[in-house]
N, C-alpha and C positions, 0 to 999 in steps of 0.2 A: 514320395511322388517321383515317377520316372517318365522321361520323354521316350516315345511320342505319345503314350496313352494320356499323360497329363501335360497340358499346355497352359501355363499360368497366364499367358497373354489373352486367353479366351475371356478372362475377367476384365480385361483392360481395353478391349477393342472398341466398344460402343460407349458413348457418354452415358446413356441410360443405365447400362450395366455398371459402369463405374460409380454412378450415384447410388445405385441399389446396394452395392457391397461396401460403400465407404464406412469405415470403422469409427471415425471421429467426426462430429458435426459441431462446429463453432456456432455459438448463438450470442446475441446481445445480452441475454440473461447470465452469461458466464462472466461478464465484465464489471469491473469497478473503476470509476474514473477519479483520479486524484484532482483535488481542487485546492487552490491556494487562496486563503482569505486574509484580507488586509485588516489592520487595526483601525485605519481611518475609514470615514464614511463614504459610501457611494463611489468606489474606486473601480476602474478597469484599466490596468496597466500591464503591457506586455512584459513577460519575463524573457529577457534576451538570452539567458543561459539555457532555456528549454524552449525552443521554437514552437510556436503554436499554443503556448500556455500563458494565461494571464493571472495577475493578482486581482481579486474581485472582492467587492462588498456591496451591500445595499441592493438596489434595484438591478444592477448589473449581475450580481450573484444570483438573484432569483430568476432572472431571464435565462441564465445559463442552466440553472437547475431544471427549469421547465423543458429546455431543449434536451437535456440528458434523459429526463423522464419520457419525453415523446419518442426518443430513439429506442426505448425498451431497455435501457440500462437500469438495473435495479438499485444500485448503491453508489455512493461517492465516499471518498476518503479525504478528510479535511485536514489541512495543515495551516497553521497560523504564521503570519509574517508580521514582525514588529519593527518599528524604527529602533535604532540603537538606544536612544534615550529612554525607551519604554522597557528596556531589559534590566535585570539586576542579578546579583549573585545568587538569589534565592528562587529564581524562576517564578516569581509571584504571579505573573500574568498567566501562567499555566493553570492556576486554580482560581483566578479571579472570575466572578460572575460576568464581568465586562471584558474578559479576554476575547480575542478575535474569533476563536472557534466557538466559544460559548454563545456569543452574540449571533454568529452565523447559524448555529444549531436552532436557536429559538426562531429565527426568521424563516428558515427553511421548513421547519416543522409546521409553521403556521401557513405557509404559502404552497408548499409542495409535499404534503404528508405522505405521498406514495413512496418516496425515496427512503431507503435505509441509509442512516447516517453513521459513518464510521469515523471516529476521531482519533487521529494519531496523537499519542501521548509520549513525547520525548522532550527532554528539557533543553536540548541544544538550541531550539528556536526562541527560547525565553531567557536564557542566561546571558550575562554580559561577557562571559568567557567562551561561550560556544560549545562547551562540553555537554555530553548526554546525561550527566549526573551532577550533583552538587559536590563541590570541592571541600576537602578538609586537608590542611597542610599541603596544598598543591596537588593532591591526588583525588580521583573520583571516589567518594565514600558511598559504598553500595547501600548500607542500611539507612543512612541519612537521606539518600535519594528515594528509597521506598516510602518514607513518610510523606515526601512531596508528591509522589505518584498517587498515593491514597487520596490526598486532597484534590489533586487534579481530576482523578476519576469521579469523585463525588460531585465536583463542580460540573463536570460534563453530563453526568447522569441527571442532575438537578435541572440542567438546561433542556433535557429531553433527548440526549444522545442515546442511541440504542446499542452501540458497539464501541468498546474502548480498545484501542490497539497500542499497547506499550511497545515502543520500538528501541529502547535503549539497551536491551539485553542485560538488565540487571538481575542477579540471582534473587529469586523470590518475588519478582515483580507481580506475577500472576496471582500468587497467594495473597500478597498484600492488597492488591486491587479487588480480588474476588471477596476477601474478608470485609473490606470496607464497604463494598456495594451491598453485600448480604446483611451486614449489621445495620445499614441505613434503610433497608427495605427495597433495595433495587436488585432483587434476585433475578429479574427477567432481563437485565442488561447483560449483554454478552461480552466476553473477553476474546480478543483476537491478537495475540502477541506475535511479534516478529521473532519467532523462536530460532529459526535457522537464518540469522542475519550475519552475512559474511563481511569481513573487513576488506571491502572492495574499493578500488579507485573509481568505480563506475558511478559513485554517488556525487562526483565532483560538480556537475552542472546543478544538481539539487542544492548542494551546500552553497553554491554561489547565488542561486535564485532566492534562497531563503535567508541569505546573509547570516549563515550559522556556522561557518567554518572556524574552528578554533585556531589560535596562533600556533599551537603545538598539538598535533593529533594524539589522542590517547585511545583511539578506537580499537587498537589491538589488545587493550586490556579488558575489553568486554565483548567485542564482536568476535565471531568465530573465524579462525584462520582459514584462508581459501583452500588449503590442502587437507582440511580436517572434516571429512564427511561424517565420521563416527561421532565426533564431538557435537556436530549439528544435530544428529539424531538423538543424542543424549539430552540435548537441551529441549528438543521437541517433546521427548518423553517426560522430562521434568515439568514442563509447562502443562502438559495434559494432566499429569498427576495433581498439579496445583489448581486445576479447574478450567483450563483453556477450552473454549468451545470451538475455535477455528485456529489454525496455526499458519504462519506465513514463512515461505522460503524466499530469500532475497539476496542477490539478484536472481533472475529467472534463467536466462538462456544459457549461461555458463554453468548452471547448477541443476540441470535437468536430471542428473543422476541422483541428486538428493531428493528432488521431488518424487522420482520413481521409487526410491527406497522408502521414503516416508509413506507414500501411498500403500505400499505393500505391508508396512509394519503397523500402521495406526489407522484407527477407524474414524477419526474426526475429519471434518472437511479440511482439505489442503488448498491454500491460496499461494500463488506465486506472483511476485511483484517484479515486473519488467521495468527496471529503473531508468533514471534520466540518461545515463551514459549509453545504455542500450537503445533508448529512444532516439538520441541524437545520432548515433552511428547509423541506424537504419534509415533515418530521415536524410542523412548526408549522402549515402550511397545510392539513393533513389531520387535525388534532387533533379527536378526537371523532367521526370518520366513518370507521369501519373499511373500508368498501367503497371510498371515495375513496382512502384510504391504499394499499390493495392495488393499485388500478388505477394510481395515479400513480407509485408506486414501480416497479412492473413496466414501466410505460411508459418511465420514465427509464432503467432498466437496458437495456431493449430498444433504445433509441436509442443508448446507448453501444456496444452490440454492433453495431448496424447501421452505425455510423461506422467500424468496423473493429477494435475491441478484442476479442481472443479471450479475454482475462482481465479480469475486473472486480473491483476491490477495493472493498468496500462494507460499511458498518456495518449495512446491511439484509440481509446475506447470509443469516442464519438465517431471518428472516421470509420473504424471497423464496423460499428453498429450500423452506420449508414449503408456501407457496402452490403452487409449481410441482409439488410431489409430492402435492398434494391433501389436505394435512393441515389 
């Protein structure tokens, strides 16, 4: 294109034309809302580490689920929060029928069946040491952890969960879970692994909120180094070969190049998780300016979608859906 025959500003002069040629359209149906569920009954307790988020259970949880549904958000991602005395070295609450997520799944399925329920399956929220896998001789044992993940996936499927999201980045976790589900007759339950989960400091507020930070981090031994895009793509490929239905890139905003490359290389749906540190940073820089907050959050989510993510997991899901629906 050469000036003056071609003037690109002709496409930008009028709002109606700008809307007509817009390439990416963000929708509430693109969004997944993370939900923190409590082990205790009928709880609504603010999570100071992630402003705007609450730990929920019972009627408070169901009220929140109805609000999410009414905003047009199709799915929630469930995390369990336990008191320290309810954790153990075997992560037994992760596969207990009375675990917080299992109980929440049964309640939501009965009261708000329209929502798709995605259960995070990582052992850090359930172990007394806070690591993402079971320990043997002080180190995370990959294969010992797989046996626990199989039990957790089956327990969640039995409760009625439709999507299992293993987030510990253990080798073979998708194969272990997929095999367990298929053998038990849960062929229709999806797997949604955190395949490209980077060893980021942006998870700090989440770890504080869920009280799951280990005394000594071993995340670098299983999560992908932040400099290693090719390793992340290899893990995505491996998880797809093991049966993953959807894959997650996490964090989102600093890793849009990985989202873009994954979208170009693989045919499965790509999700991106805008994590707690990203949420807190955006919230802080727009504090006190509602219009800037709306514009900046929608801009960030639009960029994630433009990079190739068809699914966006974000703590801003309710706000964004409200803005997109004109509320």
